[in-house]
C-alpha positions in Angstrom: 90.5 105.7 90.5 87.9 107.6 92.5 86.5 106.2 95.7 84.0 107.7 98.1 85.7 109.1 101.2 83.3 107.3 103.4 84.4 103.9 102.1 88.0 104.8 102.9 87.0 105.8 106.4 85.3 102.4 106.9 88.5 100.7 105.6 90.5 102.7 108.0 88.3 101.6 110.8 88.8 98.0 109.6 92.6 98.3 109.7 92.4 99.8 113.3 90.3 96.8 114.3 92.9 94.6 112.8 95.5 96.3 115.0 93.4 95.5 118.0 92.8 91.9 116.9 96.6 91.3 116.5 97.1 92.7 119.9 94.2 90.6 121.2 95.9 87.3 120.0 98.9 88.1 122.2 96.8 89.4 125.3 94.5 86.4 125.1 97.3 83.9 125.2 98.7 85.3 128.4 95.6 86.4 130.2 92.7 84.1 129.1 93.1 81.7 132.1 93.0 84.5 134.8 90.4 86.6 132.9 87.9 84.5 131.0 85.8 87.6 130.3 88.5 89.3 128.2 86.8 88.0 125.0 83.8 90.2 125.8 85.9 93.3 125.7 87.0 92.5 122.1 83.4 91.7 121.2 82.3 95.0 122.7 84.9 96.9 120.8 84.0 95.1 117.5 80.4 96.0 118.0 81.1 99.7 118.7 83.4 99.9 115.6 80.8 98.1 113.5 78.2 100.6 114.6 80.5 103.5 113.9 81.4 102.1 110.4 77.7 101.6 109.6 77.0 105.3 110.7 79.9 106.6 108.6 78.9 104.5 105.6 75.2 105.6 105.7 76.3 109.2 106.3 75.4 111.4 103.2 79.0 112.3 102.1 79.6 112.6 98.4 83.2 113.6 98.7 85.6 111.5 96.5 89.2 110.6 97.0 91.7 109.6 94.4 93.4 106.2 95.0 96.1 104.8 92.7 96.2 101.3 91.3 99.4 100.8 93.5 97.7 101.8 96.7 94.6 99.5 95.7 96.9 96.5 95.1 98.9 97.2 98.3 95.7 97.2 100.3 94.5 94.1 98.6 97.6 92.2 99.4 97.8 93.4 102.9 94.2 92.0 103.5 95.2 88.7 101.9 98.3 88.6 104.1 96.4 89.4 107.2 93.9 86.6 106.4 96.7 84.0 105.7 98.6 84.8 108.8 95.5 84.6 111.0 94.5 81.3 109.5 98.0 79.9 109.9 97.8 80.9 113.6 94.6 79.0 114.0 95.5 75.9 112.0 99.3 75.3 112.7 99.0 74.1 116.3 96.7 71.2 115.2 99.1 70.3 112.4 102.3 70.5 114.3 101.7 69.2 117.9 105.2 70.1 119.1 105.1 73.8 118.1 105.9 76.4 120.8 102.5 78.0 121.2 103.9 81.1 122.9 106.4 81.8 120.1 103.7 81.2 117.4 101.1 83.4 119.1 103.5 86.3 119.8 105.0 86.1 116.3 101.7 86.0 114.5 100.3 88.8 116.8 103.2 91.1 116.0 102.9 90.3 112.2 99.2 91.0 112.3 99.8 94.3 114.0 102.5 95.3 111.6 100.3 94.4 108.6 97.5 96.5 110.1 99.7 99.4 110.9 100.9 99.5 107.2 97.4 99.4 106.1 96.4 102.2 108.4 99.2 104.3 107.2 98.3 103.7 103.5 94.6 104.7 104.3 95.7 107.8 106.2 98.1 108.9 103.3 95.2 108.5 100.8 92.9 110.5 103.0 95.5 113.2 103.7 96.5 113.5 100.0 92.8 113.9 99.0 92.4 116.9 101.3 95.0 118.9 99.3 
């Protein structure tokens, strides 16, 4: 399947932001009380990446990359998995009052980072194989 290279670059930015968001869930748990402004840092990063993504997407780049059905399916399932883990991290504490929040936060943060790293590697491999 052919995909515009600029779309893959925007998806790569998305997975990089997902790595940051996974790390943010862990950092926020430990430092939110002492540094209440920490959320603004993530917001600033998100706005910068959104602006960069918009710029890349609007850029006149007609190069096309080839993506296989397996890669497309893998990316789709990674995005579904990321969403499910993120929602579980938000909902589980209200459903199970006795859950260890530190364990839940660190575990979900690490899982989110790992999912995002796998997505980033897949995107980089697609972009690298298209340059040949």
